[in-house]
C-alpha positions, 0 to 999 in steps of 0.5 A, a space after each residue: 499500500 502507498 504510504 509515503 507522499 512522495 509515492 503518490 505521484 512519481 516523477 521520472 525525467 526523459 531528457 527535457 520531459 517530466 513524466 508524473 504518474 499518479 501512483 494509487 493503482 489499487 484504487 484506480 489513482 483516486 484523488 486524495 489531499 496528499 496526492 493533490 499536494 504532491 502533484 501541485 508541488 511537482 508541477 510548481 517545481 517543474 515550472 521553475 526547472 529550466 531543464 524541464 520544457 514539457 510535462 506528461 501526467 498519466 496514471 499507474 495501472 489500469 486507471 488515470 484518476 478515478 476521481 475523489 477517493 470514495 472513502 473521503 466522500 463517505 466521511 464527508 458529513 463529518 468534515 468541516 467546511 475549512 477542510 472541505 475548501 482547503 487551499 489549493 492552487 486554483 491556478 494549477 495547472 491552467 497557468 503553467 507556462 510549459 506544456 502539459 500532455 495528458 496520457 490517459 490510460 484508463 478511466 478518468 472520472 469526476 476530478 480525474 476528468 478534470 485533471 485530464 481536461 486541464 492538459 494542453 493536449 491529451 492522448 487516450 489509450 484505446 481502453 480510456 474511458 471518461 465521466 464527469 460523475 458528479 451528478 451521480 454523486 449528488 455533486 456539482 460541476 467541480 473545479 471549473 469543468 463547467 467552463 473547461 468542457 463547453 470549450 472543448 466539445 460544445 455546450 450541448 455535448 458538455 450538457 449532456 455529459 455533466 447532467 447525465 455523468 454517462 461513460 464516453 469511451 476512447 473512440 467517442 472521446 476522439 470524435 467529440 474533441 475530448 481528446 486529441 490523440 488515440 493510440 493503442 493500449 500500452 503505447 499511450 505514455 510512450 506516444 505522449 512522451 514523443 510528442 513532448 520531446 518533439 515540443 521540447 526540441 523543436 519549439 521555443 519555450 517562450 513561443 509556447 508559453 506566449 501561445 498558451 496565455 493567448 488561448 487562455 486570455 482570448 477565450 472570452 475576448 473578441 476577435 478584434 481584441 485577439 488581433 490587437 494583443 497579437 500584434 503587440 506580442 509579435 513586435 516582441 517576438 521580432 525583437 527576440 533571440 528565438 526568432 533569430 535562432 528559429 529562422 537561422 536554424 531552418 536555414 542551416 537545417 539544424 535542430 534549433 537551440 532556444 533559450 530556456 524560460 526564465 524562472 517566474 518571479 512569483 507563482 501561486 504557492 503549493 
């Protein structure tokens, strides 16, 4: 049985890629407070590590994450409001400047599905399954899924998935835009790591961070606002060393050498 906090989420480096693995396989990696603390600490550390350029998250065993541990939910009536609403870095993982790639290897339910949706790009194995689960547990759409899900699959499909809590298999998930890539069982982590390595090797960390920020900020803005913001950002890019390196490496037919992201002066504490 997993007991030490550092065992709840495993961390492994594959060159510039950090692979994080939820590690409660006997519980389908059900979410606990200690697992949450460990996960967000590792994400925060990766954000500040210049040698980490992309992150992959997956689950050990047959599941990605089965949602909140039902044992904790059984005792919820005896838990104080302060404990229920315990401080957590609400902006993570959405404010990570580095690409977060999901390798969904099995069931992703409730909070586990939310964490999958927080990923920038999602790979799913053929046996992956998804359910919002909240309505069937007497809960509401938690942790921003009512904002995230419609932007991926549209309001109608999001309403269906949230109200019914029905199970979505991997093929439907790909068809409706819940995941981006579908691969055979046993190869999802390798495929996600290969994709993350491609980003880490050939794409500017600064460009990717700015693009992620644009996608987040432009989600509720107007087209005109997006164009205006892009013009200012484009001028900054034209003055940056990465543009010179990107163009020159292309002309030289070699792998670019882009600068790492600077350590952010402040971020949400874990």
